[in-house]
Residue, then its C-alpha position, 0 to 999 in steps of 0.5 A: m589397243t596399245n601398240l607395244e614395241l619390244r626392242s632389245p637395247a643391244p643384240a645378244d652375243l651368243d658366241g661371246d667368251l668369258a672376257s665379253l661376259r665380264g665386260d657386260c657385267a661390269r657395264m651393268a653393275p652401276h645399274w644394280a641397286v643393292p637394298k639396305r639390309i633390313v634386320p628383323l626385330p625379335v617377336s615376343p612369344s606372347l604375340i605369336h598365337g594361332v599356330t596349331v600342330p596336329p597330334g600325329s605330327a607332334r608325336l612324330l617329332e617327339a619320337m625323333s632323335e635330336y641329332g639323327d641316327 
Protein backbone atom coordinates (compact mmCIF):
# COMPACT_ATOMS: atom_id res chain seq x y z
CA MET A 1 0.00 0.00 0.00
CA THR A 2 1.24 3.50 -0.83
CA ASN A 3 1.83 5.93 2.01
CA LEU A 4 0.32 9.22 0.91
CA GLU A 5 1.36 12.24 2.89
CA LEU A 6 -0.95 15.22 2.71
CA ARG A 7 0.67 18.48 3.70
CA SER A 8 -0.49 22.02 3.37
CA PRO A 9 2.20 24.29 1.90
CA ALA A 10 1.31 27.02 4.38
CA PRO A 11 -0.89 27.14 7.46
CA ALA A 12 -4.30 28.67 6.92
CA ASP A 13 -4.74 32.10 8.45
CA LEU A 14 -8.29 31.92 9.75
CA ASP A 15 -8.03 35.22 11.62
CA GLY A 16 -6.66 37.23 8.69
CA ASP A 17 -8.10 40.48 7.49
CA LEU A 18 -9.02 41.66 4.01
CA ALA A 19 -5.48 42.92 3.38
CA SER A 20 -3.97 39.48 4.05
CA LEU A 21 -6.60 37.85 1.84
CA ARG A 22 -5.77 40.25 -1.00
CA GLY A 23 -2.07 39.51 -0.50
CA ASP A 24 -2.74 35.76 -0.68
CA CYS A 25 -4.71 36.26 -3.90
CA ALA A 26 -1.96 38.40 -5.41
CA ARG A 27 0.62 35.71 -4.65
CA MET A 28 -1.54 32.99 -6.20
CA ALA A 29 -2.56 34.93 -9.33
CA PRO A 30 0.53 33.95 -11.37
CA HIS A 31 -0.33 30.27 -10.79
CA TRP A 32 -3.81 30.54 -12.33
CA ALA A 33 -3.85 29.93 -16.07
CA VAL A 34 -6.58 31.58 -18.09
CA PRO A 35 -7.77 29.29 -20.88
CA LYS A 36 -7.93 30.68 -24.39
CA ARG A 37 -11.45 31.59 -25.35
CA ILE A 38 -13.00 28.91 -27.52
CA VAL A 39 -15.72 30.18 -29.83
CA PRO A 40 -18.07 27.38 -30.88
CA LEU A 41 -18.87 27.19 -34.56
CA PRO A 42 -22.54 27.29 -35.59
CA VAL A 43 -24.11 23.93 -36.38
CA SER A 44 -26.13 23.45 -39.51
CA PRO A 45 -29.78 22.56 -38.76
CA SER A 46 -29.45 19.59 -41.12
CA LEU A 47 -26.95 18.05 -38.69
CA ILE A 48 -29.34 18.27 -35.73
CA HIS A 49 -31.47 15.17 -35.54
CA GLY A 50 -32.93 12.81 -33.00
CA VAL A 51 -34.59 15.46 -30.85
CA THR A 52 -38.14 14.54 -29.87
CA VAL A 53 -40.63 16.58 -27.90
CA PRO A 54 -43.55 14.88 -26.18
CA PRO A 55 -46.93 16.09 -27.50
CA GLY A 56 -47.99 17.30 -24.06
CA SER A 57 -44.90 19.51 -23.78
CA ALA A 58 -45.42 20.88 -27.27
CA ARG A 59 -49.03 21.80 -26.43
CA LEU A 60 -47.95 23.42 -23.17
CA LEU A 61 -45.35 25.58 -24.92
CA GLU A 62 -47.74 26.46 -27.71
CA ALA A 63 -50.32 27.66 -25.18
CA MET A 64 -47.81 29.95 -23.39
CA SER A 65 -47.75 33.61 -24.26
CA GLU A 66 -44.54 34.85 -25.84
CA TYR A 67 -43.63 37.43 -23.18
CA GLY A 68 -45.59 36.23 -20.17
CA ASP A 69 -48.58 37.80 -18.52
